[in-house]
TORSE-222567 format. One record per atom (N, C-alpha, C, O): residue in three letters; x, y, z. Coordinates in steps of 0.2 Angstrom, whole numbers, padded with zeros to 4 digits, always signed. Example, Ala and Ser with C-alpha at 12.3 -4.5 7.8 and 13.67 -1.06 7.14 Angstrom:
Ala+0066-0028+0039/Ala+0062-0022+0039/Ala+0066-0016+0039/Ala+0071-0017+0042/Ser+0064-0011+0035/Ser+0068-0005+0036/Ser+0064+0000+0039/Ser+0067+0006+0040/
***
This chain:
Met-0124+0054+0059/Met-0119+0050+0062/Met-0113+0054+0065/Met-0111+0059+0062/Asp-0112+0053+0071/Asp-0107+0058+0075/Asp-0100+0055+0074/Asp-0099+0050+0071/Val-0095+0059+0076/Val-0088+0058+0074/Val-0086+0052+0078/Val-0082+0048+0075/Met-0089+0051+0084/Met-0087+0045+0088/Met-0089+0038+0084/Met-0085+0033+0084/Gln-0095+0038+0082/Gln-0097+0032+0078/Gln-0093+0031+0072/Gln-0091+0026+0070/Leu-0092+0037+0068/Leu-0088+0036+0062/Leu-0081+0033+0064/Leu-0078+0029+0060/Met-0078+0036+0069/Met-0071+0033+0071/Met-0071+0026+0073/Met-0067+0022+0071/Lys-0077+0024+0076/Lys-0077+0017+0078/Lys-0078+0013+0072/Lys-0075+0007+0072/Gln-0082+0015+0067/Gln-0083+0011+0061/Gln-0076+0011+0057/Gln-0075+0005+0055/Ala-0072+0016+0057/Ala-0066+0016+0054/Ala-0061+0011+0057/Ala-0058+0007+0054/Gln-0061+0011+0064/Gln-0057+0006+0067/Gln-0059-0001+0066/Gln-0055-0006+0065/Asp-0066-0002+0066/Asp-0068-0009+0065/Asp-0066-0011+0058/Asp-0064-0017+0056/Met-0067-0007+0053/Met-0065-0008+0046/Met-0058-0010+0045/Met-0056-0014+0042/Lys-0054-0006+0049/Lys-0046-0007+0049/Lys-0045-0014+0051/Lys-0041-0018+0048/Lys-0048-0016+0057/Lys-0047-0023+0059/Lys-0049-0028+0054/Lys-0046-0033+0053/Lys-0055-0027+0051/Lys-0057-0032+0046/Lys-0053-0032+0040/Lys-0051-0038+0038/Met-0050-0027+0038/Met-0045-0027+0032/Met-0039-0030+0034/Met-0036-0034+0030/Glu-0036-0029+0040/Glu-0030-0033+0042/Glu-0031-0040+0043/Glu-0027-0044+0041/Ala-0037-0042+0045/Ala-0039-0049+0046/Ala-0039-0052+0039/Ala-0037-0058+0037/Ala-0042-0049+0034/Ala-0043-0051+0027/Ala-0036-0052+0024/Ala-0035-0057+0020/Gln-0032-0047+0025/Gln-0025-0047+0022/Gln-0021-0053+0025/Gln-0018-0057+0021/Ala-0022-0055+0031/Ala-0019-0061+0034/Ala-0022-0067+0031/Ala-0018-0072+0030/Glu-0028-0067+0030/Glu-0031-0073+0027/Glu-0028-0074+0020/Glu-0027-0080+0018/Leu-0028-0069+0016/Leu-0026-0069+0010/Leu-0018-0072+0009/Leu-0016-0075+0005/Ala-0014-0070+0014/Ala-0007-0072+0014/Ala-0007-0079+0015/Ala-0002-0082+0013/Asn-0012-0082+0018/Asn-0012-0089+0019/Asn-0015-0094+0014/Asn-0015-0100+0014/Glu-0018-0090+0009/Glu-0022-0094+0004/Glu-0017-0094-0002/Glu-0012-0090-0003/Ser-0018-0100-0006/Ser-0013-0101-0012/Ser-0018-0101-0018/Ser-0023-0103-0018/Phe-0014-0098-0023/Phe-0018-0097-0030/Phe-0013-0100-0035/Phe-0007-0098-0035/Glu-0015-0105-0039/Glu-0011-0108-0044/Glu-0013-0107-0051/Glu-0019-0106-0052/Ala-0009-0108-0055/Ala-0011-0107-0063/Ala-0006-0112-0066/Ala+0000-0112-0064/Glu-0008-0115-0072/Glu-0004-0119-0076/Glu-0003-0115-0083/Glu-0007-0111-0085/Ser+0002-0117-0086/Ser+0004-0114-0093/Ser+0007-0119-0097/Ser+0010-0124-0094/Gly+0008-0118-0103/Gly+0011-0122-0108/Gly+0009-0129-0108/Gly+0012-0134-0107/Trp+0002-0130-0108/Trp-0001-0136-0108/Trp+0000-0141-0102/Trp+0001-0147-0102/Gly+0000-0137-0096/Gly+0002-0140-0090/Gly+0009-0142-0088/Gly+0010-0145-0084/Met+0013-0139-0092/Met+0021-0140-0091/Met+0023-0136-0085/Met+0028-0138-0082/Val+0020-0131-0084/Val+0022-0126-0079/Val+0017-0125-0074/Val+0011-0123-0076/Lys+0018-0125-0067/Lys+0013-0123-0063/Lys+0016-0118-0058/Lys+0021-0119-0055/Ala+0013-0112-0057/Ala+0015-0107-0052/Ala+0010-0107-0047/Ala+0004-0107-0048/Val+0013-0106-0041/Val+0008-0105-0035/Val+0011-0099-0031/Val+0017-0098-0030/Val+0006-0094-0030/Val+0007-0088-0026/Val+0002-0088-0020/Val-0003-0091-0020/Asn+0004-0084-0015/Asn-0001-0083-0010/Asn-0005-0076-0011/Asn-0004-0073-0017/Gly-0009-0075-0007/Gly-0014-0069-0008/Gly-0011-0062-0008/Gly-0014-0058-0010/Arg-0005-0062-0006/Arg-0001-0056-0007/Arg+0003-0055-0013/Arg+0007-0051-0014/Gly+0003-0060-0017/Gly+0006-0060-0024/Gly+0014-0063-0023/Gly+0017-0062-0028/Val+0015-0066-0018/Val+0022-0069-0017/Val+0022-0076-0020/Val+0018-0080-0018/Leu+0027-0077-0024/Leu+0028-0083-0028/Leu+0030-0088-0022/Leu+0036-0087-0019/Lys+0026-0094-0021/Lys+0028-0099-0016/Lys+0030-0105-0020/Lys+0034-0109-0016/Gly+0029-0106-0026/Gly+0031-0112-0029/Gly+0031-0112-0037/Gly+0027-0108-0039/Leu+0035-0115-0040/Leu+0036-0116-0047/Leu+0038-0123-0049/Leu+0044-0125-0048/Thr+0033-0126-0052/Thr+0035-0133-0054/Thr+0034-0134-0061/Thr+0030-0130-0065/Phe+0038-0139-0064/Phe+0037-0140-0071/Phe+0039-0147-0073/Phe+0043-0150-0069/Lys+0037-0149-0078/Lys+0038-0156-0081/Lys+0045-0156-0083/Lys+0048-0151-0086/Pro+0049-0162-0082/Pro+0056-0162-0084/Pro+0057-0160-0092/Pro+0062-0157-0093/Glu+0053-0163-0096/Glu+0054-0162-0103/Glu+0053-0154-0105/Glu+0055-0152-0110/Phe+0050-0150-0101/Phe+0049-0143-0102/Phe+0056-0140-0103/Phe+0056-0135-0107/Leu+0061-0142-0099/Leu+0068-0139-0100/Leu+0071-0140-0107/Leu+0076-0137-0108/Gln+0068-0145-0111/Gln+0071-0146-0117/Gln+0068-0142-0123/Gln+0070-0142-0128/Lys+0064-0137-0121/Lys+0060-0133-0126/Lys+0065-0127-0127/Lys+0070-0126-0124/Asp+0062-0123-0132/Asp+0066-0117-0134/Asp+0066-0112-0128/Asp+0061-0111-0125/Pro+0072-0109-0127/Pro+0072-0104-0121/Pro+0067-0099-0121/Pro+0064-0097-0116/Asp+0065-0096-0127/Asp+0060-0091-0127/Asp+0053-0094-0125/Asp+0049-0090-0121/Phe+0052-0100-0127/Phe+0045-0103-0125/Phe+0045-0104-0117/Phe+0040-0103-0114/Ile+0051-0106-0115/Ile+0052-0108-0107/Ile+0050-0101-0104/Ile+0046-0101-0099/Glu+0054-0096-0106/Glu+0053-0089-0102/Glu+0045-0087-0103/Glu+0042-0085-0098/Glu+0042-0087-0109/Glu+0035-0085-0110/Glu+0031-0089-0105/Glu+0026-0086-0102/Thr+0032-0096-0105/Thr+0027-0100-0102/Thr+0028-0099-0094/Thr+0023-0099-0091/Ile+0034-0098-0091/Ile+0034-0097-0084/Ile+0031-0090-0082/Ile+0027-0090-0078/Ile+0032-0085-0086/Ile+0029-0078-0085/Ile+0022-0079-0085/Ile+0018-0076-0081/Lys+0019-0082-0090/Lys+0012-0083-0091/Lys+0009-0086-0085/Lys+0004-0084-0082/Ala+0012-0092-0083/Ala+0009-0095-0077/Ala+0009-0091-0070/Ala+0005-0091-0067/Val+0015-0088-0069/Val+0016-0083-0063/Val+0011-0078-0064/Val+0007-0076-0059/Asn+0010-0074-0070/Asn+0005-0069-0070/Asn-0002-0071-0069/Asn-0006-0067-0066/Gln-0004-0077-0072/Gln-0010-0079-0071/Gln-0012-0081-0063/Gln-0017-0079-0061/Ala-0007-0084-0060/Ala-0008-0085-0053/Ala-0009-0079-0049/Ala-0013-0078-0044/Met-0004-0074-0051/Met-0005-0067-0047/Met-0011-0064-0049/Met-0014-0061-0044/Gly-0014-0065-0055/Gly-0020-0062-0057/Gly-0026-0065-0052/Gly-0030-0061-0050/Ala-0026-0071-0051/Ala-0031-0075-0047/Ala-0030-0072-0040/Ala-0035-0071-0037/Ala-0024-0071-0038/Ala-0023-0069-0031/Ala-0026-0062-0030/Ala-0029-0060-0025/Asn-0024-0057-0035/Asn-0027-0050-0035/Asn-0034-0050-0035/Asn-0038-0046-0032/Lys-0037-0054-0039/Lys-0045-0054-0040/Lys-0048-0056-0033/Lys-0053-0053-0031/Ala-0045-0061-0030/Ala-0048-0063-0024/Ala-0047-0058-0019/Ala-0051-0057-0014/Gly-0041-0055-0019/Gly-0040-0049-0014/Gly-0045-0043-0015/Gly-0048-0041-0010/Glu-0046-0042-0021/Glu-0051-0036-0023/Glu-0058-0038-0020/Glu-0061-0034-0018/Lys-0060-0044-0021/Lys-0066-0046-0019/Lys-0067-0046-0012/Lys-0072-0043-0009/Lys-0062-0049-0008/Lys-0062-0049-0001/Lys-0062-0042+0002/Lys-0066-0040+0007/Ile-0057-0038+0000/Ile-0056-0031+0002/Ile-0062-0027+0000/Ile-0065-0022+0004/Gly-0065-0028-0006/Gly-0070-0024-0008/Gly-0077-0025-0004/Gly-0081-0020-0003/Ala-0078-0031-0002/Ala-0083-0033+0002/Ala-0083-0029+0009/Ala-0088-0027+0012/Ile-0077-0028+0011/Ile-0076-0024+0018/Ile-0077-0017+0016/Ile-0080-0013+0020/Ala-0074-0014+0011/Ala-0073-0007+0010/Ala-0080-0004+0006/Ala-0081+0002+0006/Gly-0084-0009+0004/Gly-0090-0007+0001/Gly-0094-0001+0004/Gly-0096+0003+0001/Pro-0095-0002+0011/Pro-0099+0004+0014/Pro-0096+0011+0014/Pro-0099+0016+0014/Leu-0089+0011+0013/Leu-0086+0017+0012/Leu-0088+0021+0005/Leu-0089+0027+0005/Lys-0090+0017+0000/Lys-0092+0020-0006/Lys-0098+0024-0005/Lys-0099+0030-0007/Gly-0103+0022+0000/Gly-0109+0025+0001/Gly-0107+0032+0005/Gly-0111+0037+0004/Leu-0103+0032+0010/Leu-0101+0037+0014/Leu-0097+0043+0009/Leu-0098+0049+0011/Met-0094+0041+0004/Met-0090+0045+0000/Met-0094+0048-0006/Met-0092+0051-0010/Gly-0101+0045-0007/Gly-0105+0048-0012/Gly-0104+0044-0019/Gly-0105+0047-0024/Gln-0101+0038-0019/Gln-0099+0035-0025/Gln-0104+0029-0026/Gln-0103+0026-0032/
***
């Protein structure tokens, strides 16, 4: 493979990565915690877009409230990260072959 072909492939891959990142930014990932009392929604870039909870949730112990919110947000971010890795990995897969991995 000559240098020009390699550069073209790199440019194509960059465009595909940018498109995938834009798609992920528009996708939503949600998770619930505390037996459905809290729901967190993040986009594919891991930005928290929504946090909802049942009214009775606020009557719980403050430590439980904190733990439950953190768990819901982390689970939603984990789902977003997993989707991103899958999407970007599918694009970057050919690089592994070029790098001998």
